[in-house]
N, CA, C and O atoms as a GROMACS GRO file, in nm:
protein
  424
    1MET      N    1   9.592  12.241   4.605
    1MET     CA    2   9.639  12.178   4.727
    1MET      C    3   9.740  12.272   4.794
    1MET      O    4   9.829  12.325   4.727
    2SER      N    5   9.726  12.292   4.922
    2SER     CA    6   9.812  12.384   4.996
    2SER      C    7   9.946  12.320   5.026
    2SER      O    8   9.958  12.198   5.041
    3ASP      N    9  10.046  12.405   5.035
    3ASP     CA   10  10.180  12.358   5.069
    3ASP      C   11  10.201  12.380   5.219
    3ASP      O   12  10.202  12.494   5.266
    4TYR      N   13  10.218  12.271   5.295
    4TYR     CA   14  10.233  12.278   5.441
    4TYR      C   15  10.377  12.254   5.486
    4TYR      O   16  10.401  12.231   5.604
    5ALA      N   17  10.472  12.259   5.396
    5ALA     CA   18  10.612  12.231   5.430
    5ALA      C   19  10.667  12.333   5.529
    5ALA      O   20  10.759  12.301   5.604
    6HIS      N   21  10.614  12.452   5.530
    6HIS     CA   22  10.665  12.556   5.618
    6HIS      C   23  10.623  12.536   5.765
    6HIS      O   24  10.675  12.604   5.853
    7LEU      N   25  10.530  12.443   5.792
    7LEU     CA   26  10.479  12.426   5.928
    7LEU      C   27  10.573  12.346   6.019
    7LEU      O   28  10.573  12.367   6.140
    8ASN      N   29  10.650  12.258   5.966
    8ASN     CA   30  10.733  12.170   6.048
    8ASN      C   31  10.880  12.207   6.035
    8ASN      O   32  10.961  12.127   5.990
    9GLN      N   33  10.915  12.328   6.075
    9GLN     CA   34  11.052  12.374   6.065
    9GLN      C   35  11.096  12.434   6.197
    9GLN      O   36  11.014  12.485   6.274
   10TYR      N   37  11.225  12.428   6.222
   10TYR     CA   38  11.282  12.488   6.343
   10TYR      C   39  11.317  12.633   6.317
   10TYR      O   40  11.357  12.671   6.207
   11ASP      N   41  11.300  12.713   6.421
   11ASP     CA   42  11.340  12.852   6.416
   11ASP      C   43  11.486  12.857   6.459
   11ASP      O   44  11.518  12.824   6.573
   12ASP      N   45  11.575  12.897   6.369
   12ASP     CA   46  11.718  12.900   6.400
   12ASP      C   47  11.750  12.995   6.515
   12ASP      O   48  11.851  12.976   6.584
   13ALA      N   49  11.668  13.094   6.537
   13ALA     CA   50  11.691  13.187   6.648
   13ALA      C   51  11.671  13.118   6.783
   13ALA      O   52  11.734  13.154   6.882
   14VAL      N   53  11.583  13.018   6.787
   14VAL     CA   54  11.555  12.945   6.911
   14VAL      C   55  11.658  12.834   6.930
   14VAL      O   56  11.697  12.805   7.043
   15GLY      N   57  11.701  12.774   6.825
   15GLY     CA   58  11.796  12.664   6.833
   15GLY      C   59  11.726  12.530   6.830
   15GLY      O   60  11.605  12.521   6.851
   16ARG      N   61  11.801  12.429   6.804
   16ARG     CA   62  11.745  12.294   6.797
   16ARG      C   63  11.728  12.238   6.937
   16ARG      O   64  11.809  12.264   7.026
   17PRO      N   65  11.622  12.160   6.958
   17PRO     CA   66  11.603  12.100   7.090
   17PRO      C   67  11.708  11.993   7.116
   17PRO      O   68  11.762  11.932   7.023
   18ALA      N   69  11.737  11.972   7.243
   18ALA     CA   70  11.833  11.868   7.280
   18ALA      C   71  11.773  11.732   7.247
   18ALA      O   72  11.651  11.716   7.253
   19PRO      N   73  11.857  11.636   7.214
   19PRO     CA   74  11.802  11.503   7.186
   19PRO      C   75  11.744  11.441   7.312
   19PRO      O   76  11.786  11.474   7.423
   20PHE      N   77  11.649  11.352   7.295
   20PHE     CA   78  11.584  11.284   7.407
   20PHE      C   79  11.686  11.203   7.485
   20PHE      O   80  11.760  11.123   7.427
   21ASP      N   81  11.691  11.223   7.616
   21ASP     CA   82  11.781  11.147   7.702
   21ASP      C   83  11.699  11.041   7.775
   21ASP      O   84  11.615  11.074   7.858
   22PRO      N   85  11.722  10.915   7.746
   22PRO     CA   86  11.642  10.809   7.807
   22PRO      C   87  11.691  10.768   7.946
   22PRO      O   88  11.678  10.651   7.983
   23LEU      N   89  11.747  10.861   8.024
   23LEU     CA   90  11.798  10.830   8.157
   23LEU      C   91  11.690  10.767   8.245
   23LEU      O   92  11.718  10.670   8.316
   24ARG      N   93  11.570  10.821   8.241
   24ARG     CA   94  11.463  10.765   8.325
   24ARG      C   95  11.438  10.619   8.292
   24ARG      O   96  11.409  10.539   8.381
   25LEU      N   97  11.448  10.583   8.166
   25LEU     CA   98  11.429  10.443   8.127
   25LEU      C   99  11.539  10.356   8.187
   25LEU      O  100  11.514  10.243   8.227
   26CYS      N  101  11.660  10.408   8.192
   26CYS     CA  102  11.772  10.336   8.253
   26CYS      C  103  11.748  10.318   8.403
   26CYS      O  104  11.772  10.211   8.458
   27VAL      N  105  11.700  10.422   8.468
   27VAL     CA  106  11.672  10.416   8.612
   27VAL      C  107  11.562  10.314   8.639
   27VAL      O  108  11.574  10.232   8.731
   28VAL      N  109  11.456  10.317   8.561
   28VAL     CA  110  11.346  10.223   8.580
   28VAL      C  111  11.394  10.080   8.558
   28VAL      O  112  11.355   9.990   8.633
   29THR      N  113  11.476  10.058   8.458
   29THR     CA  114  11.530   9.925   8.432
   29THR      C  115  11.617   9.877   8.548
   29THR      O  116  11.609   9.760   8.586
   30THR      N  117  11.698   9.965   8.603
   30THR     CA  118  11.783   9.929   8.716
   30THR      C  119  11.698   9.893   8.838
   30THR      O  120  11.727   9.794   8.906
   31VAL      N  121  11.597   9.971   8.866
   31VAL     CA  122  11.507   9.941   8.978
   31VAL      C  123  11.437   9.807   8.956
   31VAL      O  124  11.423   9.729   9.050
   32ALA      N  125  11.393   9.781   8.834
   32ALA     CA  126  11.327   9.654   8.804
   32ALA      C  127  11.424   9.536   8.822
   32ALA      O  128  11.385   9.431   8.872
   33ALA      N  129  11.548   9.554   8.781
   33ALA     CA  130  11.647   9.447   8.798
   33ALA      C  131  11.673   9.420   8.946
   33ALA      O  132  11.682   9.304   8.988
   34ILE      N  133  11.684   9.526   9.026
   34ILE     CA  134  11.702   9.508   9.170
   34ILE      C  135  11.581   9.436   9.230
   34ILE      O  136  11.596   9.347   9.314
   35ALA      N  137  11.462   9.474   9.187
   35ALA     CA  138  11.341   9.411   9.238
   35ALA      C  139  11.334   9.263   9.197
   35ALA      O  140  11.285   9.180   9.274
   36CYS      N  141  11.384   9.230   9.079
   36CYS     CA  142  11.386   9.090   9.037
   36CYS      C  143  11.479   9.008   9.124
   36CYS      O  144  11.447   8.895   9.161
   37VAL      N  145  11.594   9.063   9.155
   37VAL     CA  146  11.693   8.989   9.234
   37VAL      C  147  11.654   8.985   9.381
   37VAL      O  148  11.658   8.880   9.445
   38ALA      N  149  11.618   9.100   9.435
   38ALA     CA  150  11.590   9.109   9.579
   38ALA      C  151  11.442   9.088   9.612
   38ALA      O  152  11.406   9.083   9.729
   39GLY      N  153  11.359   9.075   9.511
   39GLY     CA  154  11.219   9.043   9.531
   39GLY      C  155  11.143   9.142   9.617
   39GLY      O  156  11.167   9.263   9.609
   40PRO      N  157  11.053   9.091   9.698
   40PRO     CA  158  10.967   9.179   9.778
   40PRO      C  159  11.043   9.261   9.882
   40PRO      O  160  10.993   9.362   9.930
   41LEU      N  161  11.163   9.218   9.918
   41LEU     CA  162  11.243   9.299  10.011
   41LEU      C  163  11.278   9.433   9.947
   41LEU      O  164  11.269   9.537  10.012
   42ALA      N  165  11.318   9.430   9.820
   42ALA     CA  166  11.350   9.554   9.750
   42ALA      C  167  11.226   9.640   9.733
   42ALA      O  168  11.232   9.762   9.749
   43VAL      N  169  11.114   9.577   9.700
   43VAL     CA  170  10.990   9.652   9.684
   43VAL      C  171  10.953   9.720   9.815
   43VAL      O  172  10.911   9.836   9.816
   44LEU      N  173  10.969   9.648   9.926
   44LEU     CA  174  10.939   9.706  10.057
   44LEU      C  175  11.030   9.825  10.087
   44LEU      O  176  10.982   9.929  10.132
   45VAL      N  177  11.158   9.810  10.061
   45VAL     CA  178  11.252   9.920  10.087
   45VAL      C  179  11.218  10.042  10.002
   45VAL      O  180  11.212  10.154  10.052
   46PHE      N  181  11.196  10.020   9.872
   46PHE     CA  182  11.162  10.132   9.783
   46PHE      C  183  11.031  10.199   9.828
   46PHE      O  184  11.022  10.322   9.828
   47ALA      N  185  10.932  10.120   9.866
   47ALA     CA  186  10.803  10.176   9.910
   47ALA      C  187  10.820  10.257  10.038
   47ALA      O  188  10.764  10.366  10.050
   48LEU      N  189  10.898  10.205  10.134
   48LEU     CA  190  10.919  10.278  10.259
   48LEU      C  191  10.995  10.408  10.238
   48LEU      O  192  10.964  10.510  10.299
   49VAL      N  193  11.094  10.405  10.151
   49VAL     CA  194  11.168  10.528  10.119
   49VAL      C  195  11.075  10.630  10.052
   49VAL      O  196  11.078  10.748  10.084
   50ALA      N  197  10.992  10.582   9.960
   50ALA     CA  198  10.898  10.672   9.892
   50ALA      C  199  10.795  10.728   9.989
   50ALA      O  200  10.761  10.846   9.981
   51ILE      N  201  10.743  10.644  10.080
   51ILE     CA  202  10.647  10.692  10.180
   51ILE      C  203  10.712  10.802  10.264
   51ILE      O  204  10.652  10.906  10.288
   52GLY      N  205  10.834  10.777  10.308
   52GLY     CA  206  10.905  10.879  10.386
   52GLY      C  207  10.922  11.009  10.310
   52GLY      O  208  10.902  11.117  10.365
   53GLY      N  209  10.959  10.997  10.184
   53GLY     CA  210  10.976  11.117  10.101
   53GLY      C  211  10.846  11.193  10.082
   53GLY      O  212  10.844  11.316  10.092
   54TYR      N  213  10.737  11.121  10.055
   54TYR     CA  214  10.608  11.187  10.036
   54TYR      C  215  10.555  11.247  10.166
   54TYR      O  216  10.493  11.353  10.164
   55LEU      N  217  10.578  11.179  10.280
   55LEU     CA  218  10.534  11.236  10.408
   55LEU      C  219  10.609  11.366  10.437
   55LEU      O  220  10.550  11.465  10.481
   56ARG      N  221  10.739  11.366  10.412
   56ARG     CA  222  10.818  11.487  10.434
   56ARG      C  223  10.772  11.599  10.340
   56ARG      O  224  10.758  11.714  10.382
   57ALA      N  225  10.750  11.564  10.213
   57ALA     CA  226  10.705  11.665  10.116
   57ALA      C  227  10.567  11.718  10.153
   57ALA      O  228  10.541  11.838  10.137
   58ARG      N  229  10.479  11.631  10.200
   58ARG     CA  230  10.344  11.676  10.239
   58ARG      C  231  10.351  11.771  10.358
   58ARG      O  232  10.281  11.872  10.362
   59ARG      N  233  10.436  11.737  10.456
   59ARG     CA  234  10.453  11.827  10.571
   59ARG      C  235  10.510  11.962  10.529
   59ARG      O  236  10.484  12.064  10.593
   60ALA      N  237  10.589  11.961  10.422
   60ALA     CA  238  10.648  12.086  10.371
   60ALA      C  239  10.550  12.164  10.283
   60ALA      O  240  10.581  12.275  10.240
   61GLY      N  241  10.432  12.106  10.257
   61GLY     CA  242  10.330  12.180  10.183
   61GLY      C  243  10.291  12.124  10.047
   61GLY      O  244  10.204  12.181   9.981
   62LEU      N  245  10.351  12.015  10.002
   62LEU     CA  246  10.315  11.957   9.872
   62LEU      C  247  10.182  11.884   9.884
   62LEU      O  248  10.171  11.784   9.954
   63MET      N  249  10.082  11.935   9.817
   63MET     CA  250   9.949  11.873   9.821
   63MET      C  251   9.919  11.793   9.694
   63MET      O  252   9.839  11.700   9.698
   64ARG      N  253   9.984  11.829   9.582
   64ARG     CA  254   9.963  11.759   9.455
   64ARG      C  255  10.098  11.712   9.403
   64ARG      O  256  10.197  11.785   9.406
   65SER      N  257  10.100  11.588   9.356
   65SER     CA  258  10.222  11.527   9.305
   65SER      C  259  10.214  11.518   9.153
   65SER      O  260  10.105  11.526   9.095
   66LYS      N  261  10.329  11.500   9.090
   66LYS     CA  262  10.331  11.476   8.946
   66LYS      C  263  10.289  11.332   8.916
   66LYS      O  264  10.268  11.296   8.800
   67CYS      N  265  10.279  11.251   9.019
   67CYS     CA  266  10.231  11.113   9.004
   67CYS      C  267  10.089  11.116   8.947
   67CYS      O  268  10.015  11.211   8.972
   68ARG      N  269  10.052  11.016   8.872
   68ARG     CA  270   9.919  11.012   8.811
   68ARG      C  271   9.806  11.020   8.913
   68ARG      O  272   9.697  11.069   8.882
   69LEU      N  273   9.832  10.974   9.035
   69LEU     CA  274   9.727  10.979   9.138
   69LEU      C  275   9.698  11.121   9.184
   69LEU      O  276   9.590  11.149   9.235
   70GLY      N  277   9.795  11.210   9.166
   70GLY     CA  278   9.774  11.351   9.196
   70GLY      C  279   9.786  11.385   9.344
   70GLY      O  280   9.892  11.430   9.388
   71ASP      N  281   9.681  11.365   9.419
   71ASP     CA  282   9.678  11.400   9.561
   71ASP      C  283   9.782  11.317   9.636
   71ASP      O  284   9.786  11.195   9.622
   72THR      N  285   9.864  11.384   9.716
   72THR     CA  286   9.972  11.313   9.786
   72THR      C  287   9.917  11.210   9.885
   72THR      O  288   9.984  11.111   9.914
   73ARG      N  289   9.797  11.232   9.938
   73ARG     CA  290   9.737  11.132  10.028
   73ARG      C  291   9.710  11.003   9.954
   73ARG      O  292   9.731  10.894  10.008
   74LEU      N  293   9.664  11.012   9.830
   74LEU     CA  294   9.640  10.892   9.749
   74LEU      C  295   9.772  10.821   9.716
   74LEU      O  296   9.779  10.698   9.717
   75VAL      N  297   9.875  10.899   9.689
   75VAL     CA  298  10.006  10.840   9.658
   75VAL      C  299  10.059  10.765   9.780
   75VAL      O  300  10.109  10.653   9.768
   76ILE      N  301  10.048  10.827   9.898
   76ILE     CA  302  10.094  10.762  10.021
   76ILE      C  303  10.013  10.636  10.049
   76ILE      O  304  10.069  10.534  10.090
   77ALA      N  305   9.883  10.640  10.028
   77ALA     CA  306   9.798  10.521  10.047
   77ALA      C  307   9.838  10.410   9.950
   77ALA      O  308   9.847  10.294   9.989
   78TYR      N  309   9.861  10.445   9.825
   78TYR     CA  310   9.905  10.348   9.725
   78TYR      C  311  10.037  10.282   9.767
   78TYR      O  312  10.051  10.160   9.762
   79LEU      N  313  10.132  10.364   9.809
   79LEU     CA  314  10.262  10.312   9.852
   79LEU      C  315  10.247  10.223   9.975
   79LEU      O  316  10.319  10.123   9.988
   80ALA      N  317  10.156  10.258  10.065
   80ALA     CA  318  10.133  10.175  10.184
   80ALA      C  319  10.075  10.039  10.144
   80ALA      O  320  10.113   9.937  10.202
   81VAL      N  321   9.985  10.037  10.047
   81VAL     CA  322   9.929   9.909   9.999
   81VAL      C  323  10.040   9.824   9.938
   81VAL      O  324  10.045   9.703   9.962
   82ILE      N  325  10.128   9.885   9.861
   82ILE     CA  326  10.240   9.812   9.801
   82ILE      C  327  10.333   9.758   9.910
   82ILE      O  328  10.380   9.645   9.900
   83ALA      N  329  10.359   9.837  10.013
   83ALA     CA  330  10.445   9.792  10.123
   83ALA      C  331  10.383   9.673  10.195
   83ALA      O  332  10.453   9.576  10.225
   84VAL      N  333  10.254   9.680  10.224
   84VAL     CA  334  10.186   9.568  10.292
   84VAL      C  335  10.187   9.444  10.204
   84VAL      O  336  10.209   9.333  10.254
   85ALA      N  337  10.163   9.460  10.076
   85ALA     CA  338  10.165   9.345   9.984
   85ALA      C  339  10.304   9.283   9.978
   85ALA      O  340  10.317   9.161   9.971
   86SER      N  341  10.407   9.365   9.982
   86SER     CA  342  10.543   9.310   9.977
   86SER      C  343  10.576   9.236  10.107
   86SER      O  344  10.643   9.134  10.104
   87VAL      N  345  10.529   9.288  10.220
   87VAL     CA  346  10.549   9.216  10.347
   87VAL      C  347  10.480   9.081  10.341
   87VAL      O  348  10.536   8.981  10.388
   88ALA      N  349  10.359   9.076  10.285
   88ALA     CA  350  10.287   8.949  10.272
   88ALA      C  351  10.357   8.853  10.177
   88ALA      O  352  10.346   8.732  10.193
   89ALA      N  353  10.428   8.906  10.078
   89ALA     CA  354  10.494   8.822   9.978
   89ALA      C  355  10.630   8.770  10.023
   89ALA      O  356  10.681   8.674   9.965
   90ILE      N  357  10.689   8.831  10.124
   90ILE     CA  358  10.824   8.790  10.167
   90ILE      C  359  10.830   8.643  10.207
   90ILE      O  360  10.922   8.574  10.163
   91PRO      N  361  10.737   8.590  10.289
   91PRO     CA  362  10.745   8.447  10.322
   91PRO      C  363  10.735   8.356  10.199
   91PRO      O  364  10.802   8.253  10.192
   92LEU      N  365  10.651   8.394  10.104
   92LEU     CA  366  10.640   8.315   9.982
   92LEU      C  367  10.769   8.319   9.902
   92LEU      O  368  10.811   8.217   9.846
   93TRP      N  369  10.832   8.434   9.897
   93TRP     CA  370  10.958   8.452   9.824
   93TRP      C  371  11.068   8.369   9.889
   93TRP      O  372  11.146   8.303   9.819
   94VAL      N  373  11.076   8.372  10.022
   94VAL     CA  374  11.177   8.293  10.094
   94VAL      C  375  11.152   8.145  10.070
   94VAL      O  376  11.247   8.070  10.044
   95THR      N  377  11.028   8.101  10.076
   95THR     CA  378  10.994   7.961  10.050
   95THR      C  379  11.035   7.920   9.910
   95THR      O  380  11.085   7.809   9.890
   96MET      N  381  11.014   8.007   9.813
   96MET     CA  382  11.054   7.977   9.675
   96MET      C  383  11.204   7.955   9.667
   96MET      O  384  11.250   7.858   9.606
   97TRP      N  385  11.281   8.046   9.727
   97TRP     CA  386  11.426   8.033   9.722
   97TRP      C  387  11.474   7.908   9.796
   97TRP      O  388  11.568   7.842   9.752
   98LEU      N  389  11.411   7.876   9.908
   98LEU     CA  390  11.449   7.755   9.982
   98LEU      C  391  11.419   7.629   9.903
   98LEU      O  392  11.491   7.530   9.914
   99SER      N  393  11.312   7.632   9.823
   99SER     CA  394  11.278   7.514   9.743
   99SER      C  395  11.378   7.492   9.631
   99SER      O  396  11.385   7.382   9.576
  100LEU      N  397  11.454   7.594   9.595
  100LEU     CA  398  11.554   7.579   9.489
  100LEU      C  399  11.685   7.521   9.538
  100LEU      O  400  11.768   7.477   9.459
  101ILE      N  401  11.704   7.520   9.671
  101ILE     CA  402  11.827   7.466   9.728
  101ILE      C  403  11.818   7.314   9.726
  101ILE      O  404  11.720   7.257   9.775
  102PRO      N  405  11.917   7.248   9.671
  102PRO     CA  406  11.912   7.100   9.668
  102PRO      C  407  11.909   7.042   9.810
  102PRO      O  408  11.961   7.103   9.904
  103GLU      N  409  11.848   6.925   9.822
  103GLU     CA  410  11.832   6.859   9.952
  103GLU      C  411  11.968   6.829  10.017
  103GLU      O  412  11.978   6.826  10.139
  104VAL      N  413  12.070   6.807   9.937
  104VAL     CA  414  12.202   6.769   9.991
  104VAL      C  415  12.261   6.881  10.076
  104VAL      O  416  12.328   6.854  10.176
  105THR      N  417  12.237   7.004  10.037
  105THR     CA  418  12.299   7.117  10.108
  105THR      C  419  12.218   7.161  10.228
  105THR      O  420  12.264   7.247  10.303
  106ARG      N  421  12.101   7.106  10.248
  106ARG     CA  422  12.019   7.149  10.362
  106ARG      C  423  12.052   7.075  10.486
  106ARG      O  424  11.992   7.099  10.590
   0.00000   0.00000   0.00000
């Protein structure tokens, strides 16, 4: 049986890698919390900001994104669909919040 212990070792000349920083997870959690509180209004704002950013980047020459969709046109189309869906959801969201207000305060 071969000894494979030498395969999983760090080269001291290179140094140890930095520990994983979960900052992106913190950012995603914060965005999700804002979306929970502000509902479709927050989703609309985030989508519009992202559309603006991608349009500017595309005009500057970015044709492929790190986004899974790849082509920036697909990313912009996806964001536009999300923006339209959030606009459609705003009246439902407002109705939900109004239904939570007791009759006495209306």
